VEXKEDO-320422 format. One line per 5 residues: number of its first residue (from 1); their letters; for each residue y, z, x of C-alpha. Coordinates in pm, 1 decimal. Layout:
BEGIN
NUM> a> Y Z X; ...
//
This chain:
BEGIN
1> mksll> 4226.9 -8991.8 -974.3; 3923.7 -9027.6 -687.0; 3678.5 -9269.5 -774.9; 3344.8 -9132.6 -922.1; 3155.3 -9169.4 -591.4
6> avlaa> 3435.7 -8997.2 -393.1; 3465.4 -8715.4 -640.3; 3089.4 -8648.8 -603.5; 3078.3 -8701.5 -211.4; 3226.8 -8340.0 -165.3
11> latfs> 2917.0 -8225.5 -349.8; 2686.0 -8354.4 -106.7; 2704.4 -8109.4 157.1; 2631.5 -7741.5 201.8; 2719.5 -7485.9 458.3
16> paaas> 2430.2 -7303.3 625.9; 2479.6 -6930.0 727.0; 2307.0 -6746.4 1001.8; 2059.4 -6478.1 882.8; 2180.9 -6115.7 938.3
21> avdvw> 2053.1 -5770.8 819.5; 2243.7 -5845.3 477.6; 2227.6 -6198.4 360.2; 2428.0 -6344.2 89.3; 2322.1 -6689.1 -8.0
26> vthst> 2369.7 -6918.0 -317.4; 2167.9 -7111.8 -575.9; 2230.1 -7273.6 -901.9; 2197.0 -7161.5 -1265.3; 1864.5 -7280.5 -1326.5
31> ekiqa> 1643.7 -7058.1 -1118.4; 1509.2 -6704.0 -1172.0; 1576.7 -6485.8 -869.7; 1315.5 -6232.2 -841.5; 1355.1 -5897.9 -660.2
36> nasar> 1117.6 -6026.6 -384.0; 1302.6 -6350.2 -317.6; 1354.4 -6411.1 52.9; 1704.5 -6493.0 187.3; 1808.4 -6844.7 220.4
41> ttaaa> 2086.1 -7026.8 423.1; 2305.1 -7180.9 135.0; 2641.4 -7033.6 180.6; 2876.6 -7239.3 -51.7; 2859.3 -7278.9 -430.2
46> kiaaa> 2911.4 -7673.8 -539.8; 2897.3 -7715.0 -910.2; 3016.3 -7983.8 -1192.9; 3110.8 -7979.5 -1557.7; 3275.8 -8149.7 -1823.6
51> rnefe> 3578.0 -8008.7 -1981.9; 3513.0 -7729.3 -2238.6; 3173.2 -7664.9 -2073.8; 3033.7 -7340.9 -1895.7; 2882.1 -7390.7 -1571.0
56> afqvv> 2710.1 -7122.5 -1370.4; 2576.0 -7037.1 -1028.4; 2429.9 -6728.4 -870.4; 2528.3 -6543.4 -553.8; 2216.9 -6360.3 -413.7
61> vtgsa> 2213.9 -6040.1 -185.6; 1931.9 -5967.9 34.1; 1923.6 -5617.2 172.9; 1914.3 -5373.6 226.4; 2280.5 -5306.7 118.7
66> snvra> 2459.4 -5049.8 -73.4; 2782.0 -5028.8 -287.4; 2774.7 -5388.3 -334.6; 3075.1 -5518.6 -536.9; 3205.1 -5869.3 -614.6
71> tatdl> 3530.6 -6031.4 -711.9; 3623.2 -6389.5 -780.3; 3951.2 -6567.3 -739.6; 4092.5 -6826.6 -981.3; 3997.2 -7217.3 -921.2
76> tgpgk> 4256.7 -7440.6 -784.5; 4305.3 -7822.7 -759.5; 4487.8 -8041.7 -1003.6; 4535.0 -7742.2 -1192.7; 4427.1 -7370.9 -1220.9
81> ignvr> 4090.0 -7259.3 -1378.6; 4097.3 -6888.0 -1432.4; 3855.7 -6611.8 -1601.4; 3561.3 -6667.9 -1352.6; 3336.3 -6405.0 -1489.8
86> lyrea> 3070.7 -6196.4 -1302.0; 2766.8 -6034.6 -1409.0; 2502.3 -5817.5 -1235.1; 2143.0 -5955.1 -1312.5; 1922.9 -5681.0 -1462.5
91> lmnit> 1581.2 -5661.0 -1370.6; 1285.9 -5631.3 -1590.8; 927.8 -5516.9 -1454.0; 691.8 -5794.8 -1611.1; 343.6 -5652.6 -1619.3
96> spsga> 184.0 -5884.9 -1835.8; 234.8 -6244.6 -1816.0; 342.6 -6487.4 -2107.1; 36.8 -6700.8 -2103.2; -162.0 -6900.5 -1802.6
101> dgaig> 160.9 -7038.7 -1672.6; 350.9 -6687.7 -1691.4; 388.1 -6421.8 -1393.1; 432.8 -6069.3 -1321.5; 690.3 -5874.6 -1122.7
106> efpdg> 1070.6 -5808.6 -1149.2; 1250.1 -6078.5 -1335.8; 1606.8 -6109.2 -1386.6; 1721.4 -6134.2 -1741.6; 1981.8 -5909.4 -1873.0
111> lvpdv> 2344.4 -6010.3 -1771.3; 2564.4 -5684.3 -1733.9; 2913.2 -5794.8 -1730.3; 3181.0 -5677.9 -1473.2; 3469.1 -5740.3 -1743.5
116> detyg> 3318.8 -5813.2 -2072.9; 3425.5 -6138.3 -2293.8; 3498.7 -5962.5 -2616.3; 3740.3 -5658.4 -2520.0; 3799.3 -5734.5 -2159.9
121> errna> 3697.1 -5392.1 -2054.2; 3548.3 -5307.9 -1705.5; 3166.9 -5247.7 -1719.3; 2932.9 -5119.3 -1473.9; 2794.8 -5416.9 -1332.8
126> fpftv> 2927.1 -5314.2 -996.7; 2828.7 -5131.9 -758.4; 2467.3 -5160.6 -724.7; 2212.2 -5113.7 -435.3; 1963.7 -5368.3 -291.9
131> pages> 1654.5 -5180.5 -94.4; 1548.7 -5315.2 212.2; 1367.0 -5653.2 201.0; 1475.1 -5734.4 -177.0; 1726.0 -5933.8 -341.0
136> raiwv> 1952.1 -5891.7 -640.9; 2171.0 -6185.9 -806.3; 2514.5 -6198.0 -929.2; 2587.0 -6465.1 -1211.1; 2898.3 -6644.0 -1170.4
141> evlvp> 3030.1 -6827.7 -1489.8; 3326.6 -7047.9 -1557.6; 3446.9 -7213.3 -1874.9; 3640.5 -7539.4 -1795.0; 3943.9 -7545.6 -2017.9
146> adaaa> 3954.3 -7838.1 -2270.8; 4269.3 -7991.7 -2122.2; 4178.5 -7928.0 -1757.0; 4256.7 -8216.6 -1527.2; 3964.7 -8394.9 -1378.0
151> gdytg> 3893.9 -8346.5 -1018.7; 3786.5 -8082.3 -739.9; 3886.1 -7712.1 -764.0; 3805.0 -7472.9 -516.3; 3793.7 -7083.3 -495.4
156> tvhvt> 3612.2 -6785.6 -334.9; 3349.8 -6507.0 -453.8; 3414.8 -6203.2 -233.8; 3125.4 -5994.9 -182.3; 3133.3 -5650.2 -19.7
161> wdgga> 2925.2 -5385.8 79.2; 2896.9 -5052.0 273.3; 2966.1 -5179.9 637.8; 3018.7 -5572.5 560.4; 3168.8 -5843.6 355.0
166> kdvpv> 3135.7 -6218.9 284.5; 3330.2 -6465.9 126.2; 3138.3 -6743.2 -88.8; 3305.1 -7103.7 -100.7; 3323.6 -7238.4 -452.9
171> tltvw> 3371.3 -7600.3 -536.5; 3403.6 -7705.1 -912.7; 3403.9 -8094.2 -983.4; 3539.0 -8131.8 -1333.1; 3420.3 -8461.9 -1503.1
176> pftlp> 3678.9 -8648.3 -1690.3; 3539.7 -8620.3 -2049.2; 3519.4 -8328.7 -2295.4; 3248.9 -8153.8 -2508.6; 3312.5 -8056.6 -2839.4
181> ssasl> 3339.2 -7662.7 -2920.6; 3101.7 -7684.6 -3219.4; 2752.4 -7783.6 -3169.3; 2643.8 -8119.5 -3226.9; 2289.2 -8007.4 -3281.3
186> ktafg> 2259.5 -7767.8 -3562.5; 2078.2 -7428.2 -3496.7; 1966.6 -7152.2 -3738.9; 1867.5 -6840.0 -3538.5; 1747.0 -6520.8 -3671.1
191> ftwga> 1912.2 -6181.8 -3672.4; 1729.6 -5922.6 -3884.2; 1871.1 -5643.8 -4070.7; 1793.0 -5303.6 -3899.5; 1816.2 -5415.5 -3527.8
196> lnsaf> 2184.8 -5297.3 -3487.0; 2113.2 -4976.6 -3666.9; 1836.3 -4893.1 -3446.6; 2006.0 -5027.5 -3128.2; 2349.7 -4870.7 -3148.3
201> gvssl> 2290.5 -4587.1 -3396.1; 2542.3 -4730.5 -3664.8; 2479.0 -4696.8 -4040.3; 2776.9 -4786.1 -4241.6; 2858.7 -5112.4 -4362.1
206> ddiaa> 3188.2 -5163.2 -4192.6; 3018.0 -5073.0 -3842.9; 2730.9 -5304.0 -3883.8; 2932.1 -5593.7 -4011.3; 3179.9 -5531.6 -3699.2
211> lrdly> 2891.4 -5540.1 -3473.4; 2731.0 -5828.3 -3643.5; 3047.6 -6025.3 -3619.7; 3065.7 -5979.2 -3259.0; 2725.6 -6131.9 -3194.6
216> nrfal> 2828.0 -6402.3 -3434.0; 3121.0 -6508.0 -3217.8; 2921.7 -6426.8 -2915.4; 2664.6 -6669.5 -3020.7; 2919.2 -6935.3 -3089.5
221> dhrlt> 3040.1 -6926.9 -2747.3; 2660.2 -6993.7 -2646.9; 2664.9 -7290.6 -2892.1; 2418.9 -7113.5 -3119.5; 2440.4 -7027.4 -3477.9
226> lshid> 2307.4 -6693.6 -3603.9; 2236.5 -6809.0 -3940.4; 2077.8 -6502.2 -4082.6; 2362.5 -6283.5 -4195.5; 2236.5 -5956.8 -4357.7
231> dgggn> 2468.4 -5666.8 -4288.0; 2382.6 -5488.3 -4626.5; 2657.0 -5647.1 -4795.5; 2427.6 -5810.2 -5030.6; 2619.2 -6031.0 -5290.9
236> dmthf> 2960.2 -5905.6 -5211.7; 3100.9 -6258.1 -5113.9; 3455.0 -6096.1 -5076.5; 3317.8 -5890.8 -4769.3; 3100.9 -6179.3 -4653.4
241> asvyg> 3400.1 -6437.4 -4649.6; 3642.0 -6189.9 -4495.5; 3404.1 -6070.6 -4196.5; 3215.9 -6441.9 -4134.4; 3445.6 -6684.6 -4310.4
246> psidg> 3625.1 -6742.9 -3984.9; 3298.3 -6842.0 -3796.1; 3209.7 -7081.0 -4078.1; 3582.6 -7223.9 -4075.5; 3656.6 -7260.2 -3703.2
251> taath> 3902.5 -6997.8 -3668.3; 3703.1 -6697.3 -3537.5; 3815.0 -6553.7 -3186.5; 3599.3 -6771.6 -2982.0; 3626.8 -6871.4 -2615.4
256> lpgak> 3533.9 -7217.9 -2724.7; 3823.7 -7315.7 -2949.7; 3736.6 -7386.8 -3294.1; 3376.1 -7341.6 -3280.5; 3180.0 -7339.0 -3617.8
261> mtave> 2868.1 -7214.7 -3725.4; 2640.8 -7508.1 -3811.3; 2393.3 -7351.4 -4085.4; 2396.6 -7036.6 -4282.3; 2095.6 -6905.2 -4480.2
266> mmgdv> 2122.8 -6813.4 -4826.1; 2063.9 -6445.7 -4825.1; 2141.8 -6325.3 -5175.1; 2123.8 -6435.2 -5528.9; 2159.4 -6807.6 -5537.8
271> gtwsp> 2374.8 -6797.8 -5856.1; 2637.1 -6611.0 -5654.7; 2611.6 -6758.4 -5310.5; 2571.0 -7128.6 -5417.3; 2886.1 -7169.9 -5625.9
276> ffaqr> 3096.2 -6940.9 -5374.9; 2996.3 -7177.9 -5084.3; 3085.7 -7491.2 -5289.6; 3432.7 -7328.5 -5369.6; 3486.0 -7285.1 -4994.9
281> gwsdr> 3386.7 -7618.0 -4907.5; 3072.6 -7459.3 -4702.9; 2804.2 -7612.1 -4891.0; 2706.0 -7882.5 -4610.9; 2581.5 -7576.3 -4408.1
286> lfqyt> 2410.4 -7371.8 -4670.3; 2044.2 -7372.9 -4689.7; 1762.4 -7183.0 -4862.6; 1470.3 -7051.2 -4604.1; 1225.7 -7149.5 -4896.0
291> cdepp> 904.7 -7073.3 -4686.7; 803.0 -6975.1 -4322.4; 494.1 -7113.4 -4212.0; 312.3 -7176.3 -4565.4; 58.7 -7056.2 -4612.2
296> ltcaw> 114.8 -6729.2 -4389.7; 451.9 -6605.8 -4585.5; 421.1 -6761.5 -4918.8; 144.1 -6979.3 -5130.2; 217.6 -7344.3 -5113.3
301> sdipt> 243.6 -7320.8 -5493.1; 578.6 -7102.2 -5429.5; 770.5 -7385.1 -5273.8; 845.5 -7598.0 -5566.3; 961.9 -7297.4 -5792.5
306> raaaa> 1176.9 -7160.5 -5513.0; 1326.3 -7490.6 -5420.3; 1401.2 -7579.9 -5781.0; 1601.2 -7259.9 -5840.1; 1826.2 -7377.2 -5509.6
311> hganp> 1879.7 -7717.9 -5623.9; 1925.7 -7596.8 -5972.0; 2233.4 -7391.8 -5861.7; 2378.0 -7653.1 -5653.6; 2200.4 -7983.5 -5566.6
316> svrtl> 2373.1 -8022.4 -5217.3; 2214.9 -7709.6 -5106.7; 1927.2 -7763.5 -4860.3; 1562.2 -7624.0 -4891.1; 1396.1 -7564.9 -4538.6
321> vttti> 1019.4 -7518.1 -4489.7; 866.0 -7484.3 -4132.5; 565.6 -7745.3 -4172.6; 471.5 -8066.9 -4095.3; 498.9 -8374.3 -4298.9
326> qeata> 121.2 -8414.5 -4330.0; 70.2 -8084.9 -4438.2; 347.4 -8082.6 -4712.1; 221.3 -8408.6 -4824.0; -135.0 -8281.6 -4841.6
331> qgvls> 2.3 -7977.4 -5057.8; 203.6 -8186.1 -5292.5; 532.9 -8011.1 -5200.9; 691.3 -8271.4 -4989.8; 955.0 -8369.1 -5247.0
336> sidil> 1074.8 -8008.5 -5276.3; 1172.2 -7985.8 -4923.9; 1494.8 -8116.5 -4764.1; 1477.5 -7962.0 -4406.6; 1128.8 -7999.1 -4233.5
341> vpvin> 1082.7 -7810.5 -3943.7; 735.6 -7874.5 -3759.4; 687.6 -7657.8 -3442.3; 744.0 -7868.8 -3138.8; 369.6 -7870.7 -3063.3
346> ylddk> 316.2 -8075.0 -3357.4; 566.0 -8325.0 -3286.4; 383.5 -8458.9 -2966.2; 61.4 -8261.2 -2937.5; -186.7 -8260.6 -2634.0
351> sgstf> -508.1 -8465.0 -2663.5; -778.4 -8351.5 -2903.1; -549.4 -8235.5 -3168.3; -447.4 -8367.0 -3534.1; -82.9 -8407.0 -3400.4
356> tgeqr> -193.9 -8583.4 -3061.6; 65.4 -8815.4 -2941.3; 427.0 -8871.6 -3057.0; 445.1 -8787.0 -3430.8; 816.7 -8862.6 -3482.8
361> gnyds> 747.7 -9202.0 -3670.2; 549.8 -9048.1 -3940.3; 904.9 -8876.0 -4061.7; 1077.5 -9220.0 -4091.3; 1060.7 -9333.0 -4449.3
366> wlags> 1068.4 -8942.8 -4584.7; 1391.4 -8923.7 -4387.0; 1510.0 -9269.0 -4497.6; 1446.7 -9127.3 -4893.5; 1771.8 -8910.8 -4907.9
371> akrel> 2091.0 -8837.8 -4693.8; 2011.4 -8448.5 -4751.6; 1686.6 -8460.9 -4564.2; 1662.6 -8351.0 -4210.7; 1409.1 -8320.5 -3924.6
376> wtyes> 1422.8 -7973.3 -3724.5; 1192.8 -7797.5 -3488.0; 1106.2 -7465.1 -3325.1; 923.0 -7317.7 -3044.5; 696.2 -7023.9 -3111.2
381> cmshg> 423.9 -6813.3 -2929.0; 232.9 -7130.0 -2925.5; 431.2 -7205.8 -2619.7; 242.9 -6936.3 -2425.8; -54.8 -6810.1 -2664.5
386> cgggv> -3.4 -6574.0 -2927.6; -277.0 -6354.0 -2832.6; -172.1 -6241.7 -2502.2; -534.6 -6227.1 -2321.2; -567.2 -6486.9 -2030.8
391> nfgnp> -849.6 -6500.5 -1798.7; -647.4 -6592.6 -1479.7; -943.4 -6623.1 -1279.0; -1089.4 -6870.3 -1511.3; -876.4 -6979.5 -1772.6
396> sasdl> -1012.8 -7129.6 -2094.7; -933.3 -7458.5 -2250.2; -745.1 -7275.0 -2496.5; -541.1 -7079.4 -2240.3; -461.2 -7388.3 -2067.1
401> yftgw> -333.6 -7543.6 -2384.7; -54.3 -7301.4 -2417.0; 95.3 -7446.1 -2110.6; 388.5 -7645.4 -2016.8; 574.6 -7627.6 -2338.3
406> psyai> 936.1 -7526.0 -2384.3; 965.5 -7150.4 -2374.9; 1206.3 -6870.7 -2440.6; 988.8 -6639.4 -2235.7; 1137.1 -6408.8 -1952.0
411> datav> 863.6 -6532.8 -1725.7; 882.0 -6896.2 -1784.5; 1079.6 -7075.4 -1555.9; 1456.5 -7157.2 -1636.5; 1403.0 -7528.2 -1694.9
416> rnral> 1151.7 -7455.9 -1944.4; 1416.8 -7234.5 -2108.7; 1663.0 -7525.4 -2140.3; 1437.4 -7819.3 -2235.5; 1400.6 -7804.8 -2601.9
421> ewlsf> 1737.3 -7963.7 -2652.0; 1623.6 -8249.7 -2458.1; 1326.0 -8282.3 -2674.0; 1547.4 -8269.2 -2975.2; 1731.5 -8567.2 -2868.1
426> ryhlt> 1414.3 -8759.8 -2772.0; 1267.7 -8713.6 -3098.7; 1575.3 -8769.8 -3308.7; 1615.9 -8444.5 -3427.4; 1902.8 -8277.1 -3608.0
431> gelyy> 1850.6 -7884.6 -3567.6; 1654.0 -7611.6 -3411.8; 1541.9 -7294.3 -3555.3; 1433.3 -6987.5 -3417.9; 1261.4 -6682.7 -3604.9
436> etvea> 1452.2 -6377.2 -3432.9; 1704.9 -6302.1 -3154.1; 1678.5 -5928.6 -3195.1; 1304.9 -5851.7 -3206.2; 1285.8 -5582.1 -2947.0
441> fradp> 1598.0 -5395.2 -3056.3; 1388.4 -5135.4 -3226.8; 1265.5 -4993.6 -2909.9; 1443.4 -5035.1 -2577.1; 1488.4 -5426.1 -2488.1
446> wtsqw> 1608.9 -5315.7 -2147.4; 1268.8 -5189.4 -2034.8; 1025.5 -5411.7 -2245.5; 1037.1 -5708.2 -2475.6; 660.0 -5782.6 -2502.8
451> afggn> 595.5 -5940.0 -2848.9; 324.2 -6179.1 -2988.5; 164.5 -6255.8 -2639.1; 492.5 -6318.6 -2443.3; 767.3 -6143.4 -2282.5
456> gdgtl> 1098.8 -6195.9 -2478.9; 947.4 -6355.0 -2775.9; 1208.5 -6343.0 -3056.2; 1460.7 -6141.6 -2839.7; 1751.3 -6324.2 -2667.9
461> fypgt> 2007.8 -6060.3 -2669.1; 2065.2 -5707.0 -2528.2; 2261.4 -5414.3 -2694.0; 2551.4 -5327.3 -2484.4; 2603.4 -4969.0 -2571.0
466> tarig> 2872.9 -4779.5 -2365.1; 2572.6 -4544.6 -2233.1; 2403.4 -4854.5 -2090.7; 2703.9 -5060.4 -1951.1; 3001.3 -4825.8 -1957.7
471> gshpv> 3326.5 -4918.3 -2132.5; 3477.2 -4793.7 -2457.1; 3334.5 -5007.5 -2699.7; 2965.8 -5165.7 -2752.1; 2914.6 -5523.4 -2701.8
476> pvasi> 2664.8 -5796.5 -2713.5; 2507.5 -5859.8 -2387.4; 2349.5 -6211.6 -2291.3; 1999.4 -6291.7 -2145.4; 1970.4 -6549.5 -1887.0
481> rlkmi> 1747.2 -6733.3 -2130.7; 2044.3 -6726.9 -2379.8; 2243.1 -6899.5 -2093.7; 1974.2 -7139.8 -2025.2; 1942.9 -7229.0 -2400.1
486> regme> 2335.3 -7291.5 -2394.2; 2289.7 -7510.1 -2080.0; 2049.2 -7701.3 -2290.1; 2279.6 -7744.5 -2567.3; 2534.3 -7866.6 -2324.3
491> dyeyl> 2277.6 -8117.0 -2178.7; 2245.3 -8236.8 -2548.9; 2606.1 -8310.2 -2552.7; 2587.3 -8524.2 -2262.3; 2299.3 -8715.0 -2407.8
496> kllsd> 2483.0 -8754.7 -2756.4; 2785.5 -8847.1 -2583.2; 2610.0 -9126.3 -2378.3; 2452.2 -9219.7 -2709.1; 2784.8 -9259.6 -2910.8
501> lggea> 2938.9 -9478.6 -2639.6; 2657.8 -9721.0 -2692.0; 2430.7 -9600.1 -2400.1; 2144.8 -9462.4 -2629.4; 1891.1 -9652.1 -2459.2
506> daqai> 1991.1 -9514.7 -2134.8; 2008.5 -9154.7 -2268.5; 1673.3 -9192.2 -2414.4; 1525.8 -9329.5 -2092.2; 1683.4 -9041.8 -1885.9
511> aanlf> 1547.7 -8782.3 -2134.7; 1196.1 -8928.6 -2149.7; 1184.1 -8994.1 -1775.6; 1264.4 -8596.2 -1731.1; 1028.9 -8469.9 -2014.6
516> phayd> 787.0 -8765.7 -2100.9; 615.3 -8521.0 -2344.0; 695.6 -8186.0 -2525.4; 387.1 -8017.1 -2338.1; 520.7 -8174.4 -1996.6
521> taksa> 844.4 -7957.1 -1916.2; 741.5 -7773.5 -1618.2; 987.6 -7991.3 -1409.7; 1216.7 -7904.3 -1112.2; 1582.2 -7792.0 -1164.4
526> ddlfa> 1683.3 -8063.8 -890.6; 1505.7 -8333.9 -1133.9; 1717.0 -8176.7 -1419.8; 2043.5 -8187.9 -1237.5; 1955.8 -8549.9 -1118.8
531> araql> 1923.3 -8658.5 -1486.1; 2256.4 -8470.1 -1578.6; 2431.1 -8662.1 -1297.7; 2305.3 -8966.2 -1432.1; 2433.9 -8913.6 -1765.9
536> aaliv> 2764.6 -8821.6 -1639.8; 2789.8 -9120.2 -1431.1; 2705.6 -9326.3 -1742.2; 2945.1 -9148.5 -1951.0; 3229.2 -9199.0 -1711.2
541> krsgg> 3158.0 -9569.2 -1647.6; 3130.0 -9646.1 -2014.4; 3443.8 -9451.8 -2091.4; 3631.6 -9646.4 -1823.4; 3692.8 -9308.5 -1664.3
546> ggaga> 3919.2 -9227.6 -1949.8; 4075.8 -8880.1 -2036.0; 3951.2 -8655.4 -2299.5; 4093.5 -8826.6 -2587.8; 3947.1 -9170.9 -2510.3
551> iagsg> 3576.6 -9001.3 -2519.5; 3615.3 -8736.2 -2784.6; 3712.5 -9008.0 -3017.7; 3478.7 -9266.4 -2939.8; 3189.7 -9386.2 -3173.2
556> gaagd> 2978.1 -9664.5 -3045.2; 2681.8 -9842.9 -3167.5; 2342.9 -9690.9 -3084.8; 2195.0 -9849.3 -2764.6; 2250.9 -10192.0 -2593.9
561> gssgi> 1881.9 -10229.3 -2520.7; 1944.2 -10269.9 -2134.1; 1869.5 -9943.0 -1969.9; 1838.0 -9996.2 -1603.4; 1711.2 -9623.3 -1549.6
566> aavgs> 1360.6 -9711.2 -1467.6; 1497.1 -9816.5 -1116.9; 1621.5 -9476.1 -1061.3; 1436.3 -9259.2 -1261.7; 1243.7 -9171.9 -922.6
571> vhags> 1530.7 -9079.6 -732.7; 1549.3 -8701.5 -649.6; 1835.2 -8483.8 -634.3; 1820.7 -8273.8 -349.9; 2039.4 -7983.7 -439.3
576> agcgt> 2032.4 -7868.5 -794.4; 2391.1 -7858.5 -851.5; 2497.4 -7595.4 -599.6; 2451.2 -7723.7 -256.8; 2115.9 -7587.8 -240.6
581> gggfg> 1867.1 -7787.5 -1.9; 2127.0 -8101.1 31.4; 2381.1 -8199.9 -217.6; 2463.3 -8244.5 -616.3; 2259.3 -8525.4 -672.1
586> laall> 2462.2 -8776.1 -483.8; 2162.9 -8993.5 -408.4; 2078.7 -9005.1 -736.5; 2422.6 -9141.6 -826.3; 2412.3 -9380.6 -548.5
591> gltga> 2077.5 -9517.4 -676.2; 2223.1 -9526.3 -1013.1; 2507.2 -9751.0 -897.1; 2301.2 -9983.1 -721.0; 2047.3 -10024.6 -1014.0
596> lrlrr> 2341.3 -10095.0 -1247.6; 2480.4 -10359.5 -993.6; 2134.9 -10511.7 -962.1; 2081.5 -10525.2 -1354.7; 2444.7 -10677.8 -1400.7
601> rrsr> 2353.9 -10956.4 -1135.3; 2032.7 -11040.1 -1324.0; 2181.3 -11061.8 -1621.7; 2433.4 -11342.3 -1518.1
//
């Protein structure tokens, strides 16, 4: 196998293309190409991924162009990687920004598949038209097989339009390590009853359950768990197990082989659900959503009673409350809670707050009191301001407070969409919660997702009805934000893998350098890809460049206390992973190698 730097050297160049009446160009995944984007000269896609990891890039057509279509070849190299998937990026017209750092205009979000992931049916992604002076993007995505040989793979995306055609060369470098199919970071994302009824016009239990299962498996392939399972089946545990049991056991038909749900919310009678989960060996993932943001949705005094009912039925069931340790302690309910979920703002707040500065240390003694206890987090409308009114000419201090946080808003940057998982690693959290993923399904999520002062708050999916996307069967459709959360979950796996290999100090230093505070996530994609390149280089180095088995089976002590990252933290990767602007972080890798050599010399 090539050396690490030799493998990366091919990623350091890009191919300029001359401007024409129709321009076809390339950018990485972590950028949102608005309709008014100007043409660029980057003509070749260059990406890198681990085994069992998804990676994407975007092919952009700047027009005018009509009857635009695209196809992709397999990627060939040490082996063959097929099923390169193509999507048309649907635009949403944003008229009200999500907070002071939001924006207006036509933003890409919904990803209409060329061929869907579930039934393999041709949909209506193509053809499309690009108006004069505007741009439209095609999302190109590949899943690296878990048994793929490491090295360089090449292929082509072929774009055609009336009167022209363009081939986009693609190079994928596969790293010699493997990501797990089941997420290491637990997630509990909501999916409320009634959304499927409204969006798809279904009403019977069987029809609702079939669609709900599709979304469940679709989420697992995005490394997320839709923990709120309510299809109308109530306490019918035979029905529950037949439909959703495979997703809990890891036997469902997912593209990530063996992917399992990481959390399941108890939706019925505790005396029915708890023993059933115990019998199936699922108790480790069952939790009671005891109260959400008390005292807004319940009285503080309700928490001990509810928790006692859950613990009485099965002591292994965890109770979850979205609050801080300070509030739970002040209200006398801390001993009733197994999973504390403070909003991310209250784990590292801006100056002038009760929670100013990193708060993670305040949870240590409580966590040490029981192996059942966990600390999760969530992002909310506090990432953009819940009221929706901002004086952009003269923003208030309150307006400015709601800036810089990780965000799932459509008009937030793609980096902010994938930042929360880095922070979860930084603060030693074990899970993330999100209140809803289909909030806008009761209206038309393809035209507006405005809620709680933000665009896309509570909605991460689209309804893929046959009327909207073609085909014969309804399917889930992803948003770009869902893809970015998956990217963040995969970033977390890099961080954890390096930590498990004994490099926790390095992993923490890289994460802290990228996102020094929870409110400081407005970083460039170049910086993020440079951090990923650093992580990958250290993983390969610590594993001896070994194969999947050598790394996947390794444990490792936490942190060796010698990072060396400070010397390379300011290195700038010019290309953000797709050949755009100067390479895939080769300079960062060279700087990292030099820093490691210097550290070794100094330690002698």
